C-alpha positions as CSV (number, residue, x, y, z in Angstrom):
1,M,-33.0,0.4,3.5
2,R,-32.8,4.1,4.6
3,A,-29.1,4.4,4.1
4,S,-26.5,2.9,1.8
5,F,-24.4,0.2,3.4
6,T,-21.1,-1.1,2.0
7,Q,-18.5,-3.3,3.4
8,L,-15.6,-3.3,1.0
9,Y,-12.1,-4.4,1.9
10,L,-9.2,-4.0,-0.5
11,P,-5.6,-4.9,-0.2
12,Y,-3.2,-3.1,-2.6
13,V,0.4,-3.6,-3.5
14,W,2.7,-1.4,-5.5
15,A,6.4,-1.4,-6.1
16,T,9.3,1.1,-6.5
17,W,10.7,1.8,-9.9
18,D,12.6,-1.3,-11.2
19,R,12.0,-2.8,-7.7
20,L,14.9,-0.7,-6.4
21,P,15.3,-0.7,-2.6
22,L,14.1,2.9,-2.2
23,I,12.0,2.6,0.9
24,T,14.9,2.4,3.3
25,P,14.5,1.7,7.0
26,D,15.3,5.4,7.8
27,I,12.3,6.6,5.9
28,Q,9.9,3.7,6.2
29,K,7.9,5.1,9.2
30,E,7.5,8.5,7.5
31,V,6.4,6.8,4.2
32,Y,3.8,4.7,6.0
33,G,2.6,7.7,8.0
34,A,2.1,9.6,4.8
35,I,0.2,6.7,3.2
36,I,-2.1,6.5,6.2
37,R,-2.8,10.3,6.2
38,E,-3.6,10.3,2.5
39,S,-5.8,7.2,2.8
40,E,-7.7,8.7,5.6
41,Q,-8.2,12.0,3.6
42,L,-9.7,9.8,0.9
43,K,-12.1,8.3,3.5
44,C,-10.4,4.9,3.6
45,T,-10.0,3.1,6.9
46,V,-6.4,1.8,7.1
47,I,-6.4,-1.7,8.5
48,A,-2.8,-2.7,7.9
49,I,0.3,-1.4,6.1
50,G,3.6,-3.1,5.5
51,G,6.2,-3.9,2.9
52,I,9.9,-4.0,2.4
53,E,12.4,-1.8,0.6
54,D,11.0,-2.3,-2.9
55,H,7.2,-2.4,-2.4
56,V,4.2,-1.5,-0.1
57,H,1.1,-3.4,0.9
58,L,-1.9,-1.6,2.2
59,L,-5.3,-3.0,3.4
60,T,-8.2,-0.6,3.7
61,G,-11.8,-0.4,4.3
62,F,-12.8,1.2,1.0
63,P,-15.5,3.7,0.5
64,P,-17.8,3.6,-2.6
65,T,-17.1,7.3,-3.3
66,I,-13.8,6.9,-5.1
67,S,-12.4,4.5,-7.7
68,I,-9.6,2.1,-6.9
69,S,-7.4,3.7,-9.7
70,E,-8.0,7.2,-8.3
71,L,-7.2,6.1,-4.8
72,V,-3.9,4.5,-5.8
73,K,-3.0,7.4,-8.1
74,Q,-3.6,9.9,-5.3
75,I,-1.7,7.9,-2.7
76,K,1.3,7.2,-4.9
77,G,1.4,10.8,-6.3
78,S,1.2,12.5,-2.9
79,L,3.8,10.1,-1.5
80,S,6.2,10.7,-4.4
81,H,5.9,14.4,-3.9
82,F,6.4,14.0,-0.1
83,I,9.5,11.9,-0.6
84,T,11.1,13.9,-3.3
85,H,10.4,17.3,-1.8
86,E,10.6,16.7,2.0
87,I,12.2,13.4,3.0
88,K,15.0,12.9,0.3
89,P,14.9,15.8,-2.1
90,V,18.3,15.1,-3.6
91,E,17.8,11.3,-4.1
92,F,16.0,9.4,-6.9
93,F,12.6,8.1,-6.1
94,K,9.9,6.8,-8.3
95,W,7.1,4.2,-8.3
96,Q,6.3,1.7,-11.0
97,G,3.2,2.7,-12.9
98,N,1.2,-0.4,-12.1
99,Y,-0.3,-1.8,-8.9
100,G,-2.3,-4.8,-7.7
101,A,-5.7,-4.5,-5.9
102,F,-7.8,-7.4,-4.6
103,T,-11.1,-7.9,-2.9
104,V,-11.3,-9.8,0.3
105,S,-14.1,-10.9,2.5
106,H,-14.7,-9.6,6.0
107,D,-13.7,-13.1,7.3
108,A,-10.2,-12.8,5.7
109,I,-9.2,-9.4,7.1
110,D,-7.2,-10.7,10.1
111,N,-5.2,-13.1,8.0
112,I,-4.5,-10.6,5.3
113,A,-3.6,-7.9,7.8
114,N,-1.2,-10.2,9.6
115,Y,0.4,-11.1,6.2
116,I,0.8,-7.4,5.4
117,R,2.3,-6.4,8.8
118,N,4.8,-9.2,8.6
119,Q,6.2,-8.6,5.1
120,A,9.8,-8.7,6.2
121,I,9.4,-12.1,7.8
122,H,7.5,-13.5,4.8
123,H,10.2,-12.3,2.4
124,N,13.0,-13.7,4.6
125,Q,11.3,-17.1,4.9
126,K,10.0,-17.0,1.3
127,S,6.5,-17.6,2.6
128,L,4.7,-15.3,0.2
129,I,1.2,-15.6,-1.1
130,P,1.9,-16.5,-4.7
131,N,-1.0,-14.5,-6.3
132,W,0.3,-11.3,-4.7
133,K,3.8,-11.4,-6.2
134,L,4.5,-8.5,-8.5
135,T,6.1,-9.1,-11.8
136,P,9.8,-9.9,-11.5
137,K,12.5,-7.3,-12.3
């Protein structure tokens, strides 16, 4: 093989501090836009993004040039800075220190992407994927 080939797909999930509803509808688009920009700077292909007021789901095509922990650290850190310095500088914002990351096959991408894009519906209907639940408050 003349060139390296990888096909890595990772969904991530992380929550706000104490699962507080800090990602309010008035900032959600800006928050997601910042996540997409930072992911792309890290050479990830964003496939889907979604969540509700207290957590974010992200599905990316993942490059082998960065570790999962570094990617999440960079996204969460830059996003915290963006929110606390540009979007809502006088309001409290903080992420929980932990995150979840999973591997998925190419065949599962559409199902996972749809699940991520429809987070509000899943939470309203309580149709969550059990293994993706974050620890309770």
